[in-house]
C-alpha positions as a LaTeX table, in Angstrom:
\begin{tabular}{lrrr}
\hline
Residue & $x$ (\AA) & $y$ (\AA) & $z$ (\AA) \\
\hline
Met1 & 0.00 & 0.00 & 0.00 \\
Gly2 & 1.08 & 3.59 & $-0.54$ \\
Leu3 & 1.27 & 6.54 & 1.82 \\
Leu4 & $-2.37$ & 7.59 & 1.42 \\
Phe5 & $-4.32$ & 4.37 & 1.01 \\
Gly6 & $-4.42$ & 1.96 & 3.93 \\
Thr7 & $-6.27$ & $-1.33$ & 4.26 \\
Asp8 & $-9.61$ & 0.48 & 4.15 \\
Gly9 & $-9.20$ & 3.55 & 1.96 \\
Val10 & $-7.82$ & 6.91 & 3.04 \\
Arg11 & $-8.31$ & 7.73 & 6.73 \\
Gly12 & $-7.44$ & 10.61 & 9.01 \\
Val13 & $-8.70$ & 13.40 & 11.24 \\
Ala14 & $-11.10$ & 15.41 & 9.08 \\
Asn15 & $-9.87$ & 18.91 & 8.15 \\
Lys16 & $-6.43$ & 18.14 & 9.59 \\
Glu17 & $-5.00$ & 15.08 & 7.85 \\
Leu18 & $-7.97$ & 14.40 & 5.59 \\
Thr19 & $-8.45$ & 17.90 & 4.21 \\
Pro20 & $-10.90$ & 19.24 & 1.61 \\
Asp21 & $-7.92$ & 19.78 & $-0.69$ \\
Leu22 & $-6.94$ & 16.12 & $-0.43$ \\
Ala23 & $-10.56$ & 15.09 & $-0.97$ \\
Phe24 & $-10.71$ & 17.26 & $-4.11$ \\
Arg25 & $-7.56$ & 15.61 & $-5.44$ \\
Leu26 & $-8.89$ & 12.14 & $-4.61$ \\
Gly27 & $-12.13$ & 12.88 & $-6.43$ \\
Arg28 & $-10.28$ & 14.18 & $-9.47$ \\
Ala29 & $-7.84$ & 11.26 & $-9.60$ \\
Gly30 & $-10.59$ & 8.73 & $-8.96$ \\
Ala31 & $-12.80$ & 10.03 & $-11.76$ \\
Phe32 & $-9.83$ & 10.17 & $-14.13$ \\
Val33 & $-8.57$ & 6.63 & $-13.40$ \\
Leu34 & $-11.89$ & 4.85 & $-12.91$ \\
Gly35 & $-13.80$ & 6.67 & $-15.63$ \\
Arg36 & $-11.54$ & 5.76 & $-18.55$ \\
Ser37 & $-14.28$ & 4.18 & $-20.65$ \\
Gly38 & $-14.56$ & 6.64 & $-23.53$ \\
Arg39 & $-17.81$ & 8.04 & $-22.20$ \\
Arg40 & $-18.80$ & 10.56 & $-19.55$ \\
Pro41 & $-18.10$ & 8.80 & $-16.23$ \\
Ala42 & $-20.73$ & 8.73 & $-13.48$ \\
Ile43 & $-19.66$ & 8.11 & $-9.89$ \\
Ala44 & $-21.96$ & 7.28 & $-6.96$ \\
Ile45 & $-21.13$ & 8.94 & $-3.64$ \\
Gly46 & $-22.53$ & 8.34 & $-0.16$ \\
Lys47 & $-21.62$ & 9.17 & 3.42 \\
Asp48 & $-22.32$ & 8.36 & 7.05 \\
Thr49 & $-23.73$ & 10.85 & 9.56 \\
Arg50 & $-20.56$ & 12.48 & 10.91 \\
Ile51 & $-20.44$ & 16.27 & 10.68 \\
Ser52 & $-17.39$ & 16.41 & 8.39 \\
Gly53 & $-19.14$ & 14.32 & 5.75 \\
Asp54 & $-20.73$ & 17.31 & 4.03 \\
Met55 & $-17.40$ & 19.12 & 3.74 \\
Leu56 & $-15.51$ & 16.15 & 2.31 \\
Glu57 & $-18.36$ & 15.12 & 0.03 \\
Ala58 & $-18.48$ & 18.64 & $-1.46$ \\
Ala59 & $-14.75$ & 18.57 & $-2.15$ \\
Leu60 & $-14.92$ & 15.11 & $-3.71$ \\
Val61 & $-17.82$ & 16.16 & $-5.93$ \\
Ala62 & $-15.91$ & 19.25 & $-7.06$ \\
Gly63 & $-12.92$ & 17.10 & $-8.00$ \\
Ile64 & $-15.08$ & 14.67 & $-9.99$ \\
Leu65 & $-16.91$ & 17.44 & $-11.84$ \\
Ser66 & $-13.67$ & 19.27 & $-12.61$ \\
Val67 & $-12.47$ & 16.46 & $-14.90$ \\
Gly68 & $-15.83$ & 16.06 & $-16.62$ \\
Gly69 & $-17.35$ & 13.32 & $-14.50$ \\
Asp70 & $-20.91$ & 13.29 & $-13.20$ \\
Cys71 & $-21.73$ & 12.54 & $-9.59$ \\
Leu72 & $-24.81$ & 10.80 & $-8.19$ \\
Arg73 & $-25.23$ & 11.82 & $-4.55$ \\
Met74 & $-26.88$ & 9.01 & $-2.60$ \\
Gly75 & $-26.97$ & 10.90 & 0.71 \\
Val76 & $-26.53$ & 9.12 & 4.03 \\
Ile77 & $-26.26$ & 5.43 & 3.20 \\
Pro78 & $-24.49$ & 2.41 & 4.70 \\
Thr79 & $-21.17$ & 1.57 & 3.04 \\
Pro80 & $-22.51$ & $-1.75$ & 1.66 \\
Gly81 & $-25.55$ & 0.13 & 0.39 \\
Leu82 & $-23.27$ & 2.41 & $-1.62$ \\
Ala83 & $-21.46$ & $-0.63$ & $-3.05$ \\
Tyr84 & $-24.83$ & $-2.07$ & $-4.14$ \\
Leu85 & $-26.06$ & 1.24 & $-5.57$ \\
Thr86 & $-22.86$ & 1.64 & $-7.59$ \\
Arg87 & $-23.83$ & $-1.51$ & $-9.47$ \\
Ala88 & $-27.55$ & $-0.81$ & $-9.54$ \\
Tyr89 & $-27.13$ & 2.63 & $-11.13$ \\
Gly90 & $-24.48$ & 1.43 & $-13.58$ \\
Cys91 & $-21.82$ & 3.79 & $-12.25$ \\
Cys92 & $-18.15$ & 3.44 & $-13.17$ \\
Ala93 & $-17.20$ & 3.74 & $-9.49$ \\
Gly94 & $-18.53$ & 4.48 & $-6.02$ \\
Ile95 & $-17.11$ & 6.52 & $-3.15$ \\
Val96 & $-18.19$ & 6.44 & 0.47 \\
Val97 & $-17.20$ & 9.10 & 3.00 \\
Ser98 & $-16.97$ & 7.31 & 6.33 \\
Ala99 & $-14.59$ & 6.30 & 9.10 \\
Ser100 & $-16.73$ & 3.30 & 10.01 \\
His101 & $-16.45$ & 2.60 & 13.76 \\
Asn102 & $-13.94$ & 5.39 & 14.46 \\
Pro103 & $-14.70$ & 8.49 & 16.59 \\
Val104 & $-16.47$ & 11.50 & 15.07 \\
Ala105 & $-13.28$ & 13.54 & 14.50 \\
Asp106 & $-12.01$ & 10.92 & 12.05 \\
Asn107 & $-13.28$ & 10.39 & 8.55 \\
Gly108 & $-12.33$ & 8.35 & 5.52 \\
Ile109 & $-12.73$ & 8.05 & 1.76 \\
Lys110 & $-13.17$ & 4.60 & 0.28 \\
Phe111 & $-13.55$ & 3.70 & $-3.41$ \\
Phe112 & $-15.48$ & 0.89 & $-5.03$ \\
Ala113 & $-15.09$ & $-0.30$ & $-8.61$ \\
Ala114 & $-18.04$ & $-0.57$ & $-11.00$ \\
Asp115 & $-18.68$ & $-4.15$ & $-9.85$ \\
Gly116 & $-19.08$ & $-3.06$ & $-6.21$ \\
Phe117 & $-15.81$ & $-4.56$ & $-5.02$ \\
Lys118 & $-13.03$ & $-2.56$ & $-3.38$ \\
Leu119 & $-10.27$ & $-1.39$ & $-5.69$ \\
Pro120 & $-7.20$ & $-3.56$ & $-6.28$ \\
Asp121 & $-3.90$ & $-2.20$ & $-4.99$ \\
Ser122 & $-2.75$ & $-1.36$ & $-8.52$ \\
Leu123 & $-5.53$ & 1.18 & $-9.08$ \\
Glu124 & $-5.08$ & 2.77 & $-5.66$ \\
Glu125 & $-1.36$ & 3.08 & $-6.35$ \\
Glu126 & $-2.04$ & 4.71 & $-9.72$ \\
Met127 & $-4.41$ & 7.22 & $-8.12$ \\
Glu128 & $-1.90$ & 7.97 & $-5.39$ \\
Ser129 & 0.84 & 8.53 & $-7.95$ \\
Leu130 & $-1.36$ & 11.01 & $-9.82$ \\
Ile131 & $-2.27$ & 12.86 & $-6.62$ \\
Gln132 & 1.38 & 13.30 & $-5.71$ \\
Gly133 & 2.63 & 13.89 & $-9.24$ \\
Asp134 & 2.01 & 16.10 & $-12.27$ \\
His135 & $-1.41$ & 17.77 & $-12.09$ \\
His136 & $-1.23$ & 18.76 & $-15.76$ \\
Val137 & $-2.28$ & 15.24 & $-16.83$ \\
Phe138 & $-5.87$ & 15.91 & $-15.77$ \\
Pro139 & $-8.35$ & 17.24 & $-18.34$ \\
Cys140 & $-9.89$ & 20.66 & $-17.67$ \\
Pro141 & $-13.20$ & 20.64 & $-19.59$ \\
Thr142 & $-15.19$ & 23.82 & $-20.08$ \\
Gly143 & $-18.73$ & 24.72 & $-21.06$ \\
Ala144 & $-21.09$ & 21.79 & $-21.49$ \\
Asp145 & $-18.28$ & 19.30 & $-20.82$ \\
Val146 & $-17.99$ & 20.18 & $-17.11$ \\
Gly147 & $-19.52$ & 17.49 & $-14.91$ \\
Arg148 & $-22.84$ & 17.75 & $-13.07$ \\
Ala149 & $-24.10$ & 16.51 & $-9.69$ \\
Phe150 & $-27.49$ & 14.87 & $-9.17$ \\
Asp151 & $-29.27$ & 13.97 & $-5.92$ \\
Glu152 & $-30.73$ & 10.46 & $-6.01$ \\
Glu153 & $-33.68$ & 10.78 & $-3.63$ \\
Ala154 & $-34.73$ & 7.14 & $-4.06$ \\
Ala155 & $-31.31$ & 5.64 & $-3.23$ \\
Ala156 & $-32.15$ & 4.42 & 0.29 \\
Glu157 & $-35.47$ & 2.98 & $-0.91$ \\
Arg158 & $-33.72$ & 1.08 & $-3.65$ \\
Tyr159 & $-31.24$ & $-0.41$ & $-1.18$ \\
Leu160 & $-34.07$ & $-1.35$ & 1.19 \\
Ser161 & $-35.96$ & $-3.05$ & $-1.63$ \\
Phe162 & $-32.87$ & $-5.04$ & $-2.54$ \\
Leu163 & $-32.45$ & $-6.28$ & 1.06 \\
Lys164 & $-36.08$ & $-7.34$ & 1.34 \\
Glu165 & $-36.09$ & $-9.07$ & $-2.04$ \\
Glu166 & $-32.69$ & $-10.76$ & $-1.55$ \\
Leu167 & $-33.38$ & $-12.07$ & 1.96 \\
Gly168 & $-37.11$ & $-11.72$ & 2.44 \\
Leu169 & $-38.12$ & $-13.17$ & 5.81 \\
Asp170 & $-41.26$ & $-13.21$ & 7.90 \\
Leu171 & $-40.12$ & $-11.88$ & 11.27 \\
Ser172 & $-43.60$ & $-11.70$ & 12.79 \\
Gly173 & $-43.57$ & $-12.37$ & 16.53 \\
Leu174 & $-39.92$ & $-11.45$ & 17.02 \\
Lys175 & $-38.97$ & $-8.56$ & 19.29 \\
Ile176 & $-35.67$ & $-6.99$ & 18.26 \\
Val177 & $-33.69$ & $-4.18$ & 19.87 \\
Leu178 & $-31.55$ & $-2.23$ & 17.41 \\
Asp179 & $-28.52$ & $-0.06$ & 18.23 \\
Cys180 & $-27.89$ & 2.07 & 15.16 \\
Ala181 & $-24.78$ & 3.84 & 16.56 \\
Asn182 & $-26.33$ & 7.18 & 15.51 \\
Gly183 & $-24.89$ & 6.31 & 12.14 \\
Ala184 & $-25.89$ & 5.35 & 8.61 \\
Ala185 & $-28.24$ & 2.58 & 9.81 \\
Ser186 & $-30.40$ & 5.02 & 11.76 \\
His187 & $-33.03$ & 5.63 & 9.08 \\
Ile188 & $-32.85$ & 2.24 & 7.39 \\
Ala189 & $-32.57$ & $-0.56$ & 9.97 \\
Ser190 & $-35.81$ & 0.13 & 11.82 \\
Arg191 & $-37.76$ & 0.26 & 8.56 \\
Leu192 & $-36.20$ & $-2.93$ & 7.26 \\
Phe193 & $-37.03$ & $-5.09$ & 10.28 \\
Thr194 & $-40.42$ & $-3.46$ & 10.88 \\
Asp195 & $-41.42$ & $-4.02$ & 7.25 \\
Leu196 & $-40.49$ & $-7.69$ & 7.68 \\
Gly197 & $-42.92$ & $-7.96$ & 10.61 \\
Ala198 & $-40.70$ & $-7.66$ & 13.70 \\
Ser199 & $-41.49$ & $-5.56$ & 16.74 \\
Val200 & $-38.59$ & $-3.11$ & 16.89 \\
Val201 & $-37.07$ & $-0.96$ & 19.63 \\
Val202 & $-34.43$ & 1.52 & 18.44 \\
Leu203 & $-31.49$ & 2.78 & 20.48 \\
Asn204 & $-29.10$ & 5.49 & 19.26 \\
Gly205 & $-31.05$ & 6.21 & 16.11 \\
Glu206 & $-31.03$ & 10.00 & 16.23 \\
Pro207 & $-27.78$ & 11.24 & 14.63 \\
Asn208 & $-26.85$ & 14.88 & 15.14 \\
Gly209 & $-23.50$ & 14.89 & 13.35 \\
Val210 & $-21.34$ & 14.44 & 16.43 \\
Asn211 & $-22.81$ & 11.47 & 18.31 \\
Ile212 & $-21.88$ & 8.74 & 15.82 \\
Asn213 & $-20.29$ & 5.72 & 17.60 \\
Asp214 & $-20.35$ & 7.69 & 20.88 \\
Gln215 & $-20.44$ & 4.93 & 23.52 \\
Cys216 & $-22.88$ & 2.99 & 21.35 \\
Gly217 & $-23.11$ & 0.64 & 18.42 \\
Ser218 & $-21.10$ & $-2.49$ & 17.71 \\
Thr219 & $-18.00$ & $-1.29$ & 19.58 \\
His220 & $-19.99$ & $-0.40$ & 22.73 \\
Pro221 & $-22.87$ & $-2.89$ & 23.07 \\
Glu222 & $-23.48$ & $-2.26$ & 26.79 \\
Gln223 & $-26.70$ & $-0.30$ & 26.22 \\
Leu224 & $-27.95$ & $-2.98$ & 23.88 \\
Arg225 & $-27.32$ & $-5.76$ & 26.39 \\
Gln226 & $-29.34$ & $-3.90$ & 29.02 \\
Gly227 & $-32.06$ & $-3.05$ & 26.51 \\
Val228 & $-32.56$ & $-6.64$ & 25.39 \\
Val229 & $-32.89$ & $-7.96$ & 28.94 \\
Ser230 & $-35.06$ & $-5.13$ & 30.28 \\
Arg231 & $-37.46$ & $-5.39$ & 27.34 \\
Cys232 & $-37.51$ & $-9.21$ & 27.27 \\
Ala233 & $-36.52$ & $-9.11$ & 23.61 \\
Asp234 & $-35.56$ & $-12.11$ & 21.48 \\
Leu235 & $-32.24$ & $-10.55$ & 20.50 \\
Gly236 & $-30.38$ & $-7.31$ & 19.89 \\
Leu237 & $-28.49$ & $-6.10$ & 16.82 \\
Ala238 & $-25.75$ & $-3.45$ & 17.00 \\
Phe239 & $-24.34$ & $-1.80$ & 13.88 \\
Asp240 & $-21.29$ & 0.45 & 13.57 \\
Gly241 & $-21.26$ & 3.94 & 12.08 \\
Asp242 & $-21.41$ & 2.87 & 8.44 \\
Ala243 & $-23.38$ & $-0.35$ & 9.10 \\
Asp244 & $-20.95$ & $-2.80$ & 7.55 \\
Arg245 & $-20.44$ & $-4.53$ & 10.91 \\
Leu246 & $-22.85$ & $-6.31$ & 13.21 \\
Ile247 & $-22.57$ & $-7.50$ & 16.80 \\
Ala248 & $-25.57$ & $-9.41$ & 18.18 \\
Val249 & $-26.86$ & $-9.92$ & 21.72 \\
Asp250 & $-28.82$ & $-13.02$ & 22.69 \\
Glu251 & $-32.02$ & $-13.07$ & 24.73 \\
Gln252 & $-30.00$ & $-13.41$ & 27.95 \\
Gly253 & $-27.91$ & $-10.32$ & 27.24 \\
Asn254 & $-24.77$ & $-12.18$ & 26.13 \\
Ile255 & $-22.68$ & $-10.82$ & 23.24 \\
Val256 & $-22.60$ & $-12.87$ & 20.05 \\
Asp257 & $-19.60$ & $-11.65$ & 18.09 \\
Gly258 & $-18.54$ & $-12.23$ & 14.49 \\
Asp259 & $-16.81$ & $-15.52$ & 15.27 \\
Arg260 & $-19.96$ & $-16.99$ & 16.84 \\
Met261 & $-22.13$ & $-15.70$ & 14.00 \\
Met262 & $-19.83$ & $-17.34$ & 11.44 \\
Val263 & $-20.13$ & $-20.64$ & 13.30 \\
Ile264 & $-23.93$ & $-20.32$ & 13.47 \\
Cys265 & $-24.29$ & $-19.45$ & 9.79 \\
Gly266 & $-21.53$ & $-21.80$ & 8.64 \\
Leu267 & $-23.01$ & $-24.86$ & 10.36 \\
Tyr268 & $-26.50$ & $-23.96$ & 9.12 \\
Arg269 & $-25.31$ & $-23.59$ & 5.53 \\
Lys270 & $-23.27$ & $-26.80$ & 5.76 \\
Gln271 & $-26.38$ & $-28.73$ & 6.80 \\
Arg272 & $-28.39$ & $-27.29$ & 3.90 \\
Gly273 & $-25.70$ & $-27.61$ & 1.24 \\
Thr274 & $-25.32$ & $-23.86$ & 0.65 \\
Leu275 & $-21.78$ & $-23.46$ & 2.01 \\
Glu276 & $-19.97$ & $-23.31$ & $-1.33$ \\
Gly277 & $-16.57$ & $-24.94$ & $-1.20$ \\
Asn278 & $-17.33$ & $-26.23$ & 2.31 \\
Lys279 & $-15.03$ & $-23.55$ & 3.73 \\
Val280 & $-15.08$ & $-20.42$ & 5.87 \\
Thr281 & $-12.48$ & $-17.65$ & 5.65 \\
Ile282 & $-11.30$ & $-16.05$ & 8.90 \\
Thr283 & $-8.42$ & $-13.90$ & 10.16 \\
Val284 & $-5.59$ & $-14.59$ & 12.58 \\
Met285 & $-7.60$ & $-12.71$ & 15.25 \\
Ser286 & $-10.45$ & $-15.23$ & 15.24 \\
Asn287 & $-10.96$ & $-17.28$ & 18.38 \\
Leu288 & $-9.53$ & $-20.80$ & 18.43 \\
Gly289 & $-13.00$ & $-21.99$ & 19.36 \\
Leu290 & $-14.27$ & $-21.01$ & 15.92 \\
Lys291 & $-11.75$ & $-23.25$ & 14.21 \\
Glu292 & $-12.57$ & $-26.03$ & 16.64 \\
Ala293 & $-16.33$ & $-25.84$ & 15.96 \\
Leu294 & $-16.02$ & $-25.61$ & 12.19 \\
Glu295 & $-13.37$ & $-28.29$ & 11.78 \\
Lys296 & $-15.36$ & $-30.64$ & 14.03 \\
Ala297 & $-18.22$ & $-30.29$ & 11.52 \\
Gly298 & $-15.91$ & $-31.00$ & 8.60 \\
Ile299 & $-15.69$ & $-27.41$ & 7.41 \\
Ala300 & $-12.31$ & $-26.20$ & 6.14 \\
Val301 & $-10.91$ & $-22.94$ & 7.55 \\
Gln302 & $-8.91$ & $-20.45$ & 5.47 \\
Glu303 & $-6.90$ & $-17.95$ & 7.54 \\
Thr304 & $-5.76$ & $-14.50$ & 6.38 \\
Arg305 & $-4.27$ & $-11.29$ & 7.73 \\
Val306 & $-6.59$ & $-8.94$ & 9.60 \\
Gly307 & $-8.72$ & $-6.82$ & 7.28 \\
Asp308 & $-11.81$ & $-7.53$ & 5.23 \\
Arg309 & $-9.94$ & $-6.78$ & 1.98 \\
Tyr310 & $-7.66$ & $-9.78$ & 2.65 \\
Ile311 & $-10.65$ & $-11.98$ & 3.49 \\
Met312 & $-12.30$ & $-10.95$ & 0.24 \\
Glu313 & $-9.12$ & $-11.54$ & $-1.77$ \\
Glu314 & $-8.83$ & $-15.06$ & $-0.35$ \\
Met315 & $-12.49$ & $-15.87$ & $-0.99$ \\
Arg316 & $-12.39$ & $-14.64$ & $-4.58$ \\
Lys317 & $-9.12$ & $-16.43$ & $-5.27$ \\
Asn318 & $-9.80$ & $-19.79$ & $-3.62$ \\
Gly319 & $-13.57$ & $-19.95$ & $-3.37$ \\
Gly320 & $-16.06$ & $-19.78$ & $-0.55$ \\
Val321 & $-19.10$ & $-17.65$ & 0.21 \\
Leu322 & $-18.70$ & $-16.98$ & 3.95 \\
Gly323 & $-15.89$ & $-15.17$ & 5.71 \\
Gly324 & $-15.31$ & $-12.47$ & 8.24 \\
Glu325 & $-13.84$ & $-11.05$ & 11.40 \\
Gln326 & $-14.55$ & $-11.29$ & 15.10 \\
Ser327 & $-15.47$ & $-7.59$ & 15.01 \\
Gly328 & $-18.65$ & $-8.47$ & 13.11 \\
His329 & $-17.49$ & $-7.55$ & 9.62 \\
Ile330 & $-18.87$ & $-10.60$ & 7.80 \\
Ile331 & $-19.01$ & $-11.24$ & 4.06 \\
Phe332 & $-21.69$ & $-13.34$ & 2.39 \\
Leu333 & $-20.22$ & $-13.33$ & $-1.09$ \\
Asp334 & $-23.33$ & $-14.84$ & $-2.68$ \\
Arg335 & $-25.32$ & $-11.87$ & $-1.34$ \\
Ser336 & $-23.03$ & $-8.85$ & $-1.56$ \\
Thr337 & $-19.63$ & $-7.61$ & $-2.72$ \\
Thr338 & $-18.65$ & $-6.37$ & 0.74 \\
Gly339 & $-19.46$ & $-6.87$ & 4.41 \\
Asp340 & $-23.03$ & $-5.77$ & 5.16 \\
Gly341 & $-24.43$ & $-5.55$ & 8.68 \\
Met342 & $-28.02$ & $-5.73$ & 7.42 \\
Ile343 & $-27.37$ & $-8.87$ & 5.38 \\
Thr344 & $-25.51$ & $-10.44$ & 8.30 \\
Ala345 & $-28.49$ & $-9.71$ & 10.56 \\
Leu346 & $-30.94$ & $-11.22$ & 8.08 \\
Glu347 & $-28.79$ & $-14.32$ & 7.59 \\
Leu348 & $-28.64$ & $-14.76$ & 11.36 \\
Leu349 & $-32.38$ & $-14.25$ & 11.72 \\
Arg350 & $-33.00$ & $-16.84$ & 9.01 \\
Val351 & $-31.22$ & $-19.43$ & 11.14 \\
Leu352 & $-33.26$ & $-18.46$ & 14.21 \\
Arg353 & $-36.48$ & $-18.70$ & 12.24 \\
Glu354 & $-35.82$ & $-21.99$ & 10.48 \\
Thr355 & $-34.21$ & $-23.84$ & 13.41 \\
Lys356 & $-36.70$ & $-22.41$ & 15.94 \\
Gln357 & $-33.80$ & $-22.12$ & 18.38 \\
Pro358 & $-33.03$ & $-19.11$ & 20.60 \\
Leu359 & $-29.82$ & $-17.26$ & 19.83 \\
Ser360 & $-28.24$ & $-18.38$ & 23.12 \\
Arg361 & $-28.54$ & $-22.04$ & 22.12 \\
Leu362 & $-27.21$ & $-21.43$ & 18.62 \\
Ser363 & $-24.29$ & $-19.46$ & 20.04 \\
Ala364 & $-23.41$ & $-22.35$ & 22.36 \\
Gln365 & $-22.33$ & $-24.39$ & 19.32 \\
Met366 & $-18.94$ & $-22.69$ & 19.75 \\
Arg367 & $-16.70$ & $-22.99$ & 22.81 \\
Cys368 & $-14.98$ & $-19.66$ & 23.31 \\
Phe369 & $-11.34$ & $-19.75$ & 24.42 \\
Pro370 & $-10.42$ & $-16.95$ & 26.86 \\
Gln371 & $-9.08$ & $-14.06$ & 24.81 \\
Val372 & $-7.59$ & $-10.77$ & 25.96 \\
Leu373 & $-7.09$ & $-7.73$ & 23.74 \\
Val374 & $-5.24$ & $-4.60$ & 24.85 \\
Asn375 & $-4.74$ & $-1.60$ & 22.58 \\
Val376 & $-1.67$ & 0.61 & 22.93 \\
Arg377 & $-1.79$ & 4.11 & 21.46 \\
Val378 & 1.56 & 4.79 & 19.78 \\
Glu379 & 3.43 & 7.64 & 18.16 \\
Asn380 & 4.49 & 5.52 & 15.19 \\
Lys381 & 2.99 & 2.07 & 14.73 \\
Glu382 & 5.50 & 1.28 & 11.97 \\
Ala383 & 8.25 & 1.23 & 14.63 \\
Leu384 & 6.78 & $-1.97$ & 16.08 \\
Asn385 & 9.00 & $-4.33$ & 14.12 \\
Ala386 & 12.13 & $-2.22$ & 14.49 \\
Asn387 & 12.35 & $-2.07$ & 18.29 \\
Gln388 & 14.47 & $-4.93$ & 19.63 \\
Glu389 & 13.24 & $-4.58$ & 23.22 \\
Val390 & 9.65 & $-4.94$ & 22.04 \\
Lys391 & 10.58 & $-7.94$ & 19.90 \\
Asp392 & 12.27 & $-9.57$ & 22.90 \\
Ala393 & 9.21 & $-8.89$ & 25.07 \\
Ile394 & 6.93 & $-10.53$ & 22.49 \\
His395 & 9.18 & $-13.60$ & 22.35 \\
Ser396 & 9.19 & $-13.79$ & 26.16 \\
Ala397 & 5.38 & $-13.55$ & 26.31 \\
Gln398 & 4.99 & $-16.36$ & 23.80 \\
Lys399 & 7.42 & $-18.50$ & 25.77 \\
Gln400 & 5.48 & $-17.93$ & 29.02 \\
Leu401 & 2.38 & $-19.52$ & 27.49 \\
Gln402 & 4.49 & $-22.63$ & 26.79 \\
Gly403 & 2.53 & $-23.83$ & 23.78 \\
Glu404 & $-0.82$ & $-23.66$ & 25.61 \\
Gly405 & $-1.91$ & $-20.45$ & 23.92 \\
Arg406 & $-0.80$ & $-17.76$ & 21.53 \\
Ile407 & 0.20 & $-14.10$ & 21.36 \\
Leu408 & $-0.54$ & $-11.89$ & 18.37 \\
Val409 & 0.82 & $-8.32$ & 18.16 \\
Arg410 & $-0.05$ & $-6.17$ & 15.15 \\
Pro411 & $-0.50$ & $-2.52$ & 14.17 \\
Ser412 & $-4.07$ & $-1.39$ & 13.52 \\
Gly413 & $-4.85$ & $-0.81$ & 9.88 \\
Thr414 & $-7.04$ & 2.25 & 10.59 \\
Glu415 & $-5.91$ & 3.83 & 13.89 \\
Pro416 & $-2.58$ & 4.82 & 15.59 \\
Leu417 & $-2.72$ & 1.70 & 17.74 \\
Val418 & $-0.78$ & $-1.49$ & 18.33 \\
Arg419 & $-3.12$ & $-4.34$ & 19.24 \\
Val420 & $-1.91$ & $-7.00$ & 21.69 \\
Met421 & $-4.06$ & $-10.12$ & 21.66 \\
Gly422 & $-3.57$ & $-13.27$ & 23.66 \\
Glu423 & $-5.49$ & $-16.52$ & 23.84 \\
Ala424 & $-5.10$ & $-19.42$ & 26.28 \\
Leu425 & $-7.09$ & $-21.73$ & 28.51 \\
Asp426 & $-5.47$ & $-20.33$ & 31.70 \\
Glu427 & $-7.20$ & $-16.93$ & 31.88 \\
Asp428 & $-5.31$ & $-15.59$ & 34.91 \\
Lys429 & $-1.95$ & $-16.33$ & 33.36 \\
Leu430 & $-3.17$ & $-14.94$ & 30.03 \\
Asn431 & $-4.16$ & $-11.60$ & 31.59 \\
Ser432 & $-0.80$ & $-11.29$ & 33.30 \\
Val433 & 1.19 & $-12.05$ & 30.15 \\
Val434 & $-0.82$ & $-9.80$ & 27.80 \\
Asn435 & $-0.95$ & $-6.81$ & 30.15 \\
Gly436 & 2.75 & $-7.12$ & 30.91 \\
Leu437 & 3.58 & $-7.13$ & 27.20 \\
Ala438 & 1.26 & $-4.17$ & 26.52 \\
Glu439 & 3.00 & $-2.15$ & 29.25 \\
Val440 & 6.38 & $-2.78$ & 27.62 \\
Ile441 & 5.05 & $-1.63$ & 24.24 \\
Ala442 & 3.46 & 1.45 & 25.83 \\
Glu443 & 6.75 & 2.32 & 27.52 \\
Lys444 & 8.92 & 1.83 & 24.41 \\
Leu445 & 6.63 & 3.04 & 21.63 \\
Gly446 & 3.47 & 4.56 & 22.93 \\
Cys447 & 1.40 & 7.17 & 24.63 \\
Gly448 & $-0.41$ & 4.74 & 26.92 \\
Leu449 & $-2.90$ & 1.91 & 27.08 \\
Val450 & $-6.38$ & 2.24 & 25.63 \\
Lys451 & $-9.32$ & 0.43 & 27.13 \\
Ser452 & $-10.27$ & $-2.45$ & 24.79 \\
\hline
\end{tabular}
């Protein structure tokens, strides 16, 4: 990857690192590279609810129009919705302005190709080269050749219709609590599940521009757990800011993360012959209990680096229709070209409906190994592999577990963090080892520990 594009597009603090000027240049380069079809390119653009979205969207649109491209503004829409709409409207590309689960000060710009998939590295590298290079290569049309922007008022309705047609379910009799993270799901999720017949209670569904992901949503499911139990609901569903992730809560208030949902859906599909390739794609962060449950059922497990782009690359290269991360970013490749929290929720609800089992019982199909994750905020996460004292501390931590567990240390792909994860059957020893290692990293590289 280059200097601008990370594992999930271009990220940074809005108006500081991710400036309107950079957004303009990204829009211009994106339209130039992705619109090389001999006709007037049209690019779909959407955003989440954070306050900086309007500013960055305006700059992106200006960049697209300046090279003769047209822009279809989809408004506030989940990231997977924008990927779908890019295909549905026949656009040459799609752009979403979102920092997903990150705090409100952050924002991001992510591109999709005409087929709804994320861009390959080669195209991102070409765009980055143009942004940093000679600006005279870009066309400067005048008169009628300047691009135009159009507001697509029916975009959200079209996405909703797709979800209901693709995974139509009768949810009558189910009581569901939704946590919309004050994000892009806020005006879509409640309608989707209500239209399918469920009784719906909505938490954090009133975005004001600054409350996105604020102690709510998939990264903070505490409110949802309380809401499910106090309302005697059948389950809870928590989305992140751009609704590409889902974390569920069972009827007893227990969290059902992405690993458990992959086991539930993987076993269900295996039994019904719809698990293409008889495999599930996971990352190195997935719990050992997931591998245990799937392999016991005769399902092969493909393991990749952390990041949904690597999961998708593996699935498209070697087959499979189900893959994802513990964080709840799950891909159903026969349904969508990217992770979609709504589709994940509907796939999960299908299993509940057809097996007539409560979520707690379905979740119990996986034994969860004790896992500890500590985040360390650092000045420079790239220094992780260069510091010998840190490398020695990692080796020592692995040795302390004596083959009865594992330690995984990696830089975050989207935040200035180093993540320290440990997994072992002896939870007390695991906590001691992981926290000790995190303190060493914080001392040598960082600004301090961050609550996981």
